[in-house]
C-alpha positions as CSV (number, residue, x, y, z in Angstrom):
1,M,0.0,0.0,0.0
2,R,1.5,3.4,-1.0
3,W,0.2,6.2,1.1
4,L,0.5,9.7,-0.5
5,R,3.3,11.9,0.9
6,D,2.6,15.3,2.4
7,P,3.1,18.4,0.3
8,S,6.6,20.0,0.7
9,G,7.8,23.5,0.0
10,S,8.4,26.9,1.6
11,Q,4.7,27.7,1.4
12,E,3.5,24.5,3.0
13,S,3.2,24.4,6.8
14,K,4.5,21.4,8.6
15,V,1.9,18.7,9.5
16,P,1.7,18.6,13.4
17,L,3.1,15.6,15.3
18,S,-0.3,14.8,17.0
19,Y,-2.0,14.8,13.6
20,R,0.7,12.5,12.1
21,I,0.4,10.1,15.1
22,V,-3.4,9.7,14.8
23,R,-3.1,9.5,10.9
24,R,-0.6,6.6,11.4
25,F,-3.1,5.0,13.8
26,Y,-5.9,5.3,11.2
27,R,-3.7,3.9,8.5
28,F,-3.0,1.0,10.8
29,L,-6.7,0.4,11.4
30,T,-7.7,0.7,7.7
31,N,-4.9,-1.5,6.6
32,I,-6.3,-4.2,9.0
33,W,-10.0,-3.6,8.2
34,F,-9.6,-3.7,4.4
35,R,-7.4,-6.2,2.5
36,E,-6.8,-3.8,-0.4
37,I,-6.8,0.0,-0.5
38,N,-6.1,1.8,-3.8
39,I,-5.5,5.6,-4.1
40,V,-5.6,6.7,-7.7
41,D,-5.3,9.9,-9.8
42,D,-3.4,11.9,-7.1
43,E,-1.9,13.8,-10.0
44,N,-5.3,15.8,-10.0
45,L,-4.3,17.6,-6.8
46,P,-3.4,21.2,-7.6
47,P,0.1,22.3,-6.6
48,E,-0.9,25.4,-4.7
49,G,-3.9,27.0,-3.0
50,G,-6.5,25.7,-0.5
51,L,-8.3,22.5,-1.2
52,L,-11.9,21.7,-0.2
53,F,-12.5,17.9,-0.6
54,I,-16.0,16.6,-0.9
55,T,-17.4,13.1,-1.0
56,W,-20.4,11.0,-0.1
57,H,-20.9,9.5,3.3
58,P,-22.1,5.8,3.1
59,S,-20.1,4.2,5.9
60,G,-20.1,6.2,9.2
61,L,-16.7,6.7,10.8
62,I,-15.0,4.5,8.3
63,D,-15.3,7.3,5.6
64,P,-13.4,10.1,7.5
65,M,-10.8,7.6,8.9
66,L,-10.0,6.4,5.3
67,M,-10.0,9.9,4.0
68,T,-7.6,11.1,6.7
69,A,-5.4,8.1,6.0
70,A,-5.4,8.5,2.3
71,L,-5.2,12.3,1.6
72,P,-1.9,14.2,1.9
73,G,-1.4,17.1,4.3
74,K,-3.2,18.2,7.4
75,L,-6.9,17.6,6.8
76,T,-9.6,19.6,8.7
77,T,-12.7,17.4,8.7
78,I,-16.1,18.8,9.6
79,A,-18.2,16.3,11.6
80,K,-21.4,16.6,13.8
81,H,-20.7,17.8,17.3
82,T,-22.4,14.8,19.1
83,L,-19.4,12.6,18.3
84,F,-17.2,14.8,20.5
85,K,-19.3,13.9,23.5
86,I,-18.1,10.3,23.3
87,P,-15.1,10.4,25.9
88,F,-12.2,8.6,24.2
89,L,-13.4,9.3,20.6
90,G,-13.6,13.1,21.2
91,R,-9.9,13.3,22.0
92,I,-8.9,11.3,18.9
93,L,-11.2,13.5,16.7
94,K,-9.6,16.6,17.9
95,A,-6.1,15.3,17.4
96,S,-6.9,14.3,13.8
97,G,-8.1,17.8,12.9
98,V,-11.9,17.3,13.2
99,V,-14.0,20.3,14.0
100,P,-17.6,20.1,15.3
101,V,-20.6,21.4,13.4
102,E,-24.0,21.6,15.2
103,R,-27.1,20.5,13.3
104,P,-30.0,22.7,14.5
105,R,-32.2,19.5,14.9
106,D,-29.7,18.2,17.4
107,S,-29.7,21.3,19.6
108,H,-32.2,22.8,22.1
109,D,-31.4,26.3,21.1
110,K,-31.6,26.3,17.3
111,Q,-30.7,30.1,17.0
112,A,-27.5,29.7,19.0
113,S,-26.6,26.6,17.1
114,R,-26.9,28.5,13.9
115,A,-24.8,31.3,15.2
116,R,-22.0,28.9,16.3
117,N,-22.1,27.2,12.9
118,A,-21.7,30.5,11.2
119,V,-18.6,31.2,13.2
120,M,-17.3,27.7,12.4
121,L,-17.9,28.1,8.6
122,S,-16.2,31.5,8.7
123,E,-13.1,30.0,10.4
124,M,-13.1,27.1,7.8
125,S,-13.3,29.7,5.0
126,V,-10.3,31.6,6.4
127,R,-8.3,28.4,6.8
128,L,-9.2,27.3,3.2
129,A,-8.3,30.7,1.8
130,H,-4.7,30.5,3.3
131,G,-4.0,27.2,1.8
132,G,-5.6,24.8,4.3
133,R,-7.1,21.4,3.3
134,V,-10.7,20.9,4.5
135,L,-12.9,17.8,4.1
136,I,-16.7,18.0,4.2
137,F,-19.5,15.5,3.6
138,P,-22.1,17.6,1.8
139,E,-24.9,15.2,2.5
140,G,-24.7,16.2,6.1
141,T,-25.4,12.6,7.4
142,T,-24.2,9.1,7.0
143,H,-26.5,6.5,5.3
144,A,-26.7,3.1,3.6
145,E,-28.4,4.1,0.4
146,S,-27.1,3.1,-3.0
147,G,-26.9,6.7,-4.2
148,V,-25.9,10.2,-3.1
149,K,-28.5,11.8,-0.7
150,R,-29.7,15.4,-1.0
151,I,-26.7,17.8,-0.9
152,R,-26.6,20.6,1.5
153,S,-25.2,24.1,0.8
154,G,-22.5,24.2,3.4
155,A,-19.6,23.3,1.1
156,A,-20.6,25.9,-1.5
157,R,-20.9,28.6,1.2
158,I,-17.5,27.8,2.6
159,L,-15.9,27.9,-0.8
160,L,-17.6,31.3,-1.7
161,H,-16.2,33.0,1.4
162,A,-12.8,31.3,1.0
163,R,-12.5,32.5,-2.6
164,R,-13.6,36.0,-1.6
165,E,-11.0,36.0,1.1
166,A,-8.3,34.8,-1.1
167,Q,-9.1,37.4,-3.7
168,E,-8.9,40.3,-1.2
169,E,-5.5,39.1,0.1
170,G,-4.0,38.1,-3.3
171,L,-3.7,34.4,-2.5
172,P,-4.2,31.5,-4.9
173,E,-7.9,30.6,-5.4
174,P,-9.1,27.7,-3.3
175,Q,-10.3,24.7,-5.4
176,L,-13.1,22.1,-5.0
177,V,-11.9,18.5,-5.3
178,P,-14.5,15.7,-5.5
179,I,-13.4,12.3,-4.2
180,G,-14.8,9.0,-5.4
181,L,-15.1,6.7,-2.3
182,H,-15.7,3.1,-3.2
183,Y,-16.2,0.0,-1.1
184,S,-16.7,-3.6,-2.1
185,E,-18.5,-4.0,1.3
186,S,-17.4,-1.4,3.9
187,H,-19.0,-3.1,6.9
188,T,-17.5,-6.4,6.2
189,F,-14.0,-7.3,7.5
190,R,-11.2,-7.6,4.9
191,E,-13.0,-6.2,1.9
192,R,-11.6,-3.7,-0.6
193,A,-11.6,0.1,-0.9
194,A,-10.6,2.7,-3.5
195,V,-10.2,6.4,-3.1
196,V,-10.3,8.2,-6.5
197,I,-9.2,11.8,-6.6
198,E,-11.3,13.5,-9.3
199,R,-10.2,16.5,-11.3
200,V,-10.8,20.0,-9.8
201,M,-14.3,21.3,-10.4
202,D,-14.5,24.2,-12.9
203,L,-16.9,26.7,-11.5
204,N,-18.2,30.1,-12.6
205,P,-16.5,33.1,-11.0
206,I,-17.9,34.3,-7.6
207,P,-20.1,37.3,-7.6
208,V,-18.4,40.7,-7.4
209,I,-18.8,42.8,-4.2
210,L,-21.7,45.3,-4.5
211,D,-22.9,48.2,-2.3
212,D,-26.5,46.9,-2.5
213,S,-26.6,44.3,0.3
214,F,-29.9,42.8,-0.9
215,E,-28.6,42.3,-4.4
216,Q,-25.3,40.9,-3.1
217,D,-27.2,38.4,-1.0
218,R,-29.4,37.4,-4.0
219,L,-26.3,36.9,-6.3
220,D,-24.4,34.9,-3.6
221,R,-27.4,32.7,-3.0
222,M,-27.7,32.1,-6.8
223,W,-24.0,31.1,-6.9
224,I,-24.3,28.8,-3.9
225,D,-27.4,27.1,-5.3
226,E,-25.6,26.6,-8.7
227,V,-22.5,25.2,-7.1
228,T,-24.6,22.9,-4.7
229,K,-26.4,21.5,-7.7
230,A,-23.1,20.9,-9.5
231,I,-21.7,19.2,-6.4
232,D,-24.8,16.9,-6.4
233,V,-24.2,15.7,-10.0
234,E,-20.4,15.5,-9.5
235,L,-20.7,13.2,-6.4
236,Q,-23.2,11.0,-8.2
237,R,-20.8,10.6,-11.1
238,A,-17.7,10.1,-9.0
239,N,-19.3,7.5,-6.7
240,L,-21.3,5.6,-9.4
241,S,-24.5,6.6,-7.8
242,K,-27.7,4.7,-8.7
243,T,-31.3,4.7,-7.5
244,S,-31.4,1.2,-6.0
245,W,-28.9,-1.4,-4.8
246,N,-30.2,-3.8,-7.5
247,E,-29.1,-1.4,-10.3
248,R,-25.7,-0.8,-8.6
249,T,-25.2,-4.5,-8.2
250,M,-26.1,-5.1,-11.9
251,I,-23.5,-2.6,-13.0
252,W,-20.7,-4.3,-11.0
253,K,-21.7,-7.8,-12.1
254,G,-21.9,-6.6,-15.8
255,R,-18.4,-5.1,-15.3
256,S,-17.2,-8.6,-14.3
257,L,-18.6,-10.1,-17.4
258,A,-17.1,-7.5,-19.7
259,Y,-13.7,-7.8,-18.0
260,A,-13.6,-11.6,-18.6
261,E,-14.7,-11.3,-22.2
262,K,-12.0,-8.8,-23.0
263,N,-9.5,-11.2,-21.5
264,R,-10.7,-14.0,-23.6
265,I,-10.5,-11.8,-26.7
266,A,-7.0,-10.7,-25.8
267,G,-6.0,-14.3,-25.1
268,G,-4.9,-13.5,-21.6
269,K,-5.2,-15.4,-18.3
270,L,-8.2,-14.6,-16.2
271,V,-6.9,-12.9,-13.0
272,K,-8.9,-10.6,-10.6
273,P,-8.3,-6.9,-11.3
274,T,-7.3,-4.4,-8.5
275,Y,-10.2,-2.8,-7.0
276,A,-9.3,0.5,-8.7
277,E,-9.5,-1.2,-12.0
278,S,-12.8,-2.6,-11.1
279,V,-14.1,0.8,-10.2
280,M,-13.0,2.2,-13.6
281,G,-14.7,-0.8,-15.3
282,A,-18.0,-0.1,-13.4
283,R,-17.7,3.6,-14.3
284,R,-17.3,2.7,-18.0
285,L,-20.3,0.4,-17.9
286,R,-22.5,2.9,-16.0
287,A,-21.6,5.7,-18.5
288,G,-22.3,3.6,-21.5
289,W,-25.5,2.1,-20.0
290,E,-26.8,5.7,-19.2
291,Y,-26.0,6.8,-22.7
292,M,-27.6,3.8,-24.4
293,M,-30.8,4.0,-22.4
294,V,-31.3,7.4,-24.0
295,H,-30.3,6.5,-27.6
296,Q,-31.3,2.9,-27.8
297,P,-33.8,2.4,-24.9
298,E,-35.5,-0.8,-26.2
299,E,-32.2,-2.7,-26.9
300,T,-30.7,-1.6,-23.7
301,K,-33.7,-2.5,-21.6
302,Q,-33.7,-6.0,-23.2
303,L,-30.0,-6.4,-22.4
304,A,-30.6,-5.3,-18.8
305,E,-33.5,-7.9,-18.4
306,D,-31.4,-10.7,-19.9
307,C,-28.5,-9.9,-17.6
308,E,-30.8,-9.7,-14.6
309,A,-32.4,-13.1,-15.4
310,H,-28.9,-14.7,-15.7
311,F,-27.6,-13.2,-12.5
312,S,-30.7,-14.3,-10.6
313,E,-30.2,-17.8,-11.9
314,L,-26.6,-17.8,-10.7
315,T,-27.6,-16.4,-7.3
316,R,-30.3,-19.2,-7.0
317,R,-27.5,-21.8,-7.5
318,G,-25.0,-20.1,-5.2
319,I,-22.7,-19.3,-8.2
320,T,-20.9,-16.1,-9.1
321,P,-20.1,-14.8,-12.6
322,Y,-16.4,-15.4,-11.9
323,D,-17.2,-19.1,-11.1
324,V,-18.6,-19.4,-14.6
325,D,-15.7,-17.6,-16.3
326,A,-13.0,-19.3,-14.4
327,R,-14.3,-22.9,-14.9
328,P,-11.8,-24.9,-17.0
329,E,-13.1,-26.7,-20.1
330,T,-11.8,-30.0,-18.7
331,L,-11.9,-30.8,-14.8
332,S,-8.7,-32.8,-14.3
333,L,-7.5,-34.5,-11.2
334,T,-4.2,-32.6,-11.5
335,G,-6.0,-29.3,-11.2
336,Y,-7.9,-30.4,-8.1
337,V,-4.8,-31.9,-6.5
338,K,-2.9,-28.5,-7.1
339,A,-5.8,-26.6,-5.5
340,F,-5.8,-28.9,-2.5
341,A,-2.0,-28.7,-2.1
342,V,-2.2,-24.9,-2.1
343,W,-4.9,-24.9,0.6
344,L,-3.0,-27.5,2.7
345,W,0.3,-25.5,2.6
346,A,-1.6,-22.4,3.8
347,L,-3.3,-24.4,6.5
348,V,0.0,-25.7,7.8
349,W,1.4,-22.2,8.2
350,M,-1.7,-21.2,10.2
351,F,-0.5,-23.4,13.1
352,G,2.6,-21.4,13.8
353,L,3.7,-18.9,16.6
354,V,2.1,-16.0,14.6
355,T,-1.3,-17.4,14.4
356,W,-1.4,-18.5,18.1
357,S,-0.1,-15.1,19.1
358,A,-2.8,-13.4,16.9
359,V,-5.6,-15.6,18.4
360,A,-4.5,-14.9,22.0
361,G,-4.0,-11.2,21.4
362,N,-7.0,-10.4,19.2
363,Y,-9.6,-13.1,19.2
364,P,-11.4,-12.0,22.5
365,P,-11.9,-8.3,21.4
366,Y,-12.7,-9.4,17.9
367,K,-15.4,-11.8,19.3
368,G,-16.6,-9.1,21.7
369,N,-16.9,-6.6,18.6
370,G,-18.8,-9.3,16.7
371,L,-21.3,-10.0,19.5
372,L,-21.9,-6.2,19.7
373,S,-22.6,-6.1,16.0
374,W,-24.9,-9.1,16.2
375,A,-26.9,-7.5,19.0
376,M,-27.4,-4.2,17.0
377,K,-28.5,-6.2,13.9
378,K,-31.1,-8.0,16.0
379,Q,-32.5,-4.4,16.7
380,D,-32.6,-3.6,13.1
381,I,-30.1,-0.7,13.4
382,D,-29.0,1.0,10.2
383,T,-26.0,-0.7,8.7
384,S,-24.0,2.6,8.4
385,V,-24.5,3.2,12.2
386,I,-23.4,-0.5,12.9
387,G,-20.2,0.2,10.9
388,T,-19.5,3.2,13.0
389,I,-20.1,1.4,16.2
390,K,-17.9,-1.5,15.2
391,V,-15.0,1.0,14.5
392,L,-15.6,2.8,17.8
393,S,-15.8,-0.4,19.8
394,A,-12.7,-1.8,18.0
395,I,-10.7,1.4,19.0
396,V,-11.6,0.6,22.7
397,F,-11.8,-3.2,22.9
398,F,-8.5,-4.0,21.1
399,P,-6.1,-1.8,23.0
400,L,-7.8,-2.6,26.2
401,W,-7.3,-6.3,25.7
402,W,-3.8,-5.8,24.5
403,M,-3.0,-4.1,27.9
404,V,-4.7,-6.9,29.8
405,A,-2.9,-9.7,27.9
406,S,0.5,-7.9,28.1
407,A,0.1,-7.4,31.8
408,L,-0.8,-11.2,32.2
409,I,2.2,-12.4,30.1
410,T,4.5,-10.0,31.9
411,W,3.3,-11.3,35.4
412,S,3.6,-14.9,34.2
413,L,7.2,-14.5,33.1
414,L,8.6,-12.3,35.8
415,S,6.6,-12.7,39.0
416,G,8.0,-15.0,41.6
417,S,4.5,-16.2,42.4
418,S,3.9,-17.4,38.8
419,P,4.4,-21.2,38.0
420,I,5.8,-20.2,34.5
421,N,8.5,-18.1,36.3
422,S,9.5,-21.1,38.4
423,L,9.7,-23.2,35.3
424,L,12.0,-20.7,33.6
425,L,14.2,-20.5,36.6
426,S,14.8,-24.3,36.4
427,H,16.7,-24.0,33.2
428,W,20.0,-22.2,33.0
429,L,19.3,-20.6,29.7
430,L,15.7,-19.7,30.1
431,E,16.5,-18.1,33.5
432,Y,17.8,-15.0,31.8
433,V,14.2,-14.2,30.6
434,T,13.3,-13.5,34.2
435,Y,15.9,-10.8,34.4
436,L,14.2,-8.7,31.7
437,P,12.7,-5.4,32.8
438,S,9.0,-5.6,33.3
439,V,8.2,-2.3,31.5
440,G,10.2,-3.5,28.4
441,V,8.4,-7.0,28.3
442,F,5.0,-5.2,28.7
443,L,5.8,-2.8,25.8
444,L,7.2,-5.5,23.7
445,F,4.0,-7.5,23.8
446,M,1.8,-4.3,23.3
447,V,3.7,-4.0,20.0
448,W,3.6,-7.8,19.2
449,W,-0.2,-8.3,19.4
450,P,-1.2,-6.0,16.6
451,M,1.9,-7.0,14.6
452,S,1.0,-10.8,14.9
453,A,-2.5,-9.9,13.8
454,R,-1.3,-8.3,10.6
455,L,1.0,-11.2,9.8
456,H,-1.8,-13.7,10.6
457,L,-4.1,-11.8,8.3
458,K,-1.7,-12.4,5.4
459,L,-1.6,-16.1,6.1
460,Y,-5.3,-16.2,6.6
461,A,-5.9,-14.5,3.2
462,R,-3.9,-17.3,1.6
463,L,-6.0,-20.0,3.4
464,V,-9.3,-18.2,2.3
465,R,-8.2,-18.1,-1.4
466,G,-7.3,-21.8,-1.2
467,S,-10.6,-22.6,0.5
468,R,-12.5,-20.6,-2.2
469,D,-10.7,-22.5,-4.9
470,L,-11.6,-25.9,-3.3
471,K,-15.2,-24.8,-3.0
472,R,-15.2,-23.7,-6.6
473,W,-14.0,-27.1,-7.7
474,K,-16.9,-28.6,-5.7
475,I,-19.3,-26.3,-7.5
476,W,-17.8,-27.1,-10.9
477,K,-18.2,-30.8,-10.4
478,D,-22.0,-30.5,-9.6
479,E,-23.7,-32.6,-12.2
480,D,-27.1,-31.0,-11.6
481,T,-25.8,-27.7,-13.1
482,N,-25.9,-27.3,-16.9
483,W,-22.5,-25.6,-17.1
484,D,-22.5,-25.6,-20.8
485,E,-25.7,-23.6,-20.9
486,L,-24.5,-21.2,-18.2
487,V,-21.2,-20.6,-20.0
488,K,-23.0,-20.1,-23.4
489,V,-25.5,-17.5,-21.9
490,Q,-22.9,-15.6,-20.0
491,R,-20.5,-15.4,-22.9
492,E,-23.3,-14.2,-25.1
493,L,-24.2,-11.4,-22.6
494,A,-20.6,-10.5,-22.2
495,S,-20.1,-10.3,-26.0
496,R,-23.1,-8.0,-26.3
497,L,-21.8,-5.7,-23.5
498,V,-18.3,-5.6,-25.0
499,E,-19.6,-5.0,-28.5
500,T,-21.8,-2.0,-27.2
501,G,-18.8,-0.5,-25.4
502,A,-16.4,-1.0,-28.3
503,G,-18.5,1.3,-30.4
504,L,-18.4,4.1,-27.8
505,I,-15.8,6.5,-26.3
506,L,-15.9,5.7,-22.6
507,P,-14.1,6.8,-19.4
508,G,-10.5,5.4,-19.4
509,D,-10.2,5.4,-23.2
510,A,-7.3,7.5,-24.7
511,D,-9.7,9.8,-26.5
512,W,-12.1,10.2,-23.6
513,N,-12.8,13.8,-22.3
514,D,-14.2,14.2,-18.9
515,P,-17.6,16.0,-18.8
516,P,-17.9,19.6,-17.6
517,S,-18.1,20.0,-13.8
518,G,-21.5,19.3,-12.6
519,K,-22.4,17.0,-15.6
520,D,-22.7,13.2,-15.6
521,D,-20.2,10.9,-17.6
522,S,-23.0,10.1,-20.0
523,V,-23.0,13.5,-21.6
524,S,-19.4,13.0,-22.7
525,V,-20.0,9.6,-24.2
526,Q,-19.8,9.6,-28.0
527,V,-20.1,7.0,-30.8
528,R,-16.7,5.9,-32.0
529,A,-16.1,6.9,-35.6
530,V,-15.8,3.8,-38.0
531,N,-12.6,3.8,-40.1
């Protein structure tokens, strides 16, 4: 995982130590939570001026943690003030540059709340005008919807005042940078994430200063409304927003079909793409789909219905599109033995010191976190809230257990009343262990527990891959499944998708031009000229 470096130069202020410590902690947590994190298109970051980052908010605290870990420089994140009332979390949020915003509906004194928010927004504008980096979630709340929720005007108001301040002081103009935030499944352990830094939004100039305050207010409101609408469209585009999870799932499964078909055409081996490549594939399919729904609605609707019927049949049988594409034409004993050998080798490594240390140091808090999640699901709590609570409880449960486990191990090794200490003293070489300083032993194990967990996860990932391959072989040998028919239907659908895309200029193509700011990808899709 390559984290982005902080900007350097005489104009850049040094990132505070407290922020760097918390950011490193966030990177540690996100590296454990996700098995793959991709940060792409960082060349879109402007070299000077303040940056206002905007993105959607589908996953509670996971979103700001990942953004703080991924984006360079000191980030000031705007979050609801109720989070600061949580004792331990409040301190971490302050150290990581988070500032509170009060939602009037969460306050008993709505007028006072609005006044405090006005002061906070003014401070953020000044910070942004002087080269600061600010992160805001314009939806104003986290959610578990498949698309971007209604955008609020806070980001546009901050940007207006920041640009006005920069103009007055002769500073570089602050820029608005959308972020595509993508998860394969953010609330599931060891899934994948991608942070896509989009190009700077090209906006109309801010209104000039007038003597007429009423006219000034009218023009400012018009500019804010225009920018807010542009942000809404931009975030839907950047985050592949759809009206339902069914549509969103269809796009991602369709991307899988198109990817496999292109590999077959190129004669290459079918390997899983990186998550960033998957996101680009889904973006291409979404753009082409939206374009074709306008220009060839009947054919596109029929293709969608055929794809949905095929995917429903696969789901009924417990099969994925990848299972169909990866199935060899001949199921040989050699292939099965190879898959079994890979799984067995991974299993053998799971019984070493690393795994037992990981289990002792991390299983109890992991199990406690899981029980808490199970209890919340029983109460039908929103999944985005569950994700937030899981992160919060992990921040508390894991370090607390590490301290308890380290203290127990230290006592077992060094205390004269411990039977393990007596056993060590009975051997001339092991006796030297009992002379170690207790503080040093305690700190050593405090470092070892999380380190063993990370090493174990790498071993576990190999075992999971081996288990999936064995399970796939079992599925492939199922005689009740008409594999020839499934392969035929899937390749026909994949061929139709690829043929449609081949006739269009789509995102990622060399001759693709991004749409104007505030416009969807579909407006820039063009029919490719036939030579």
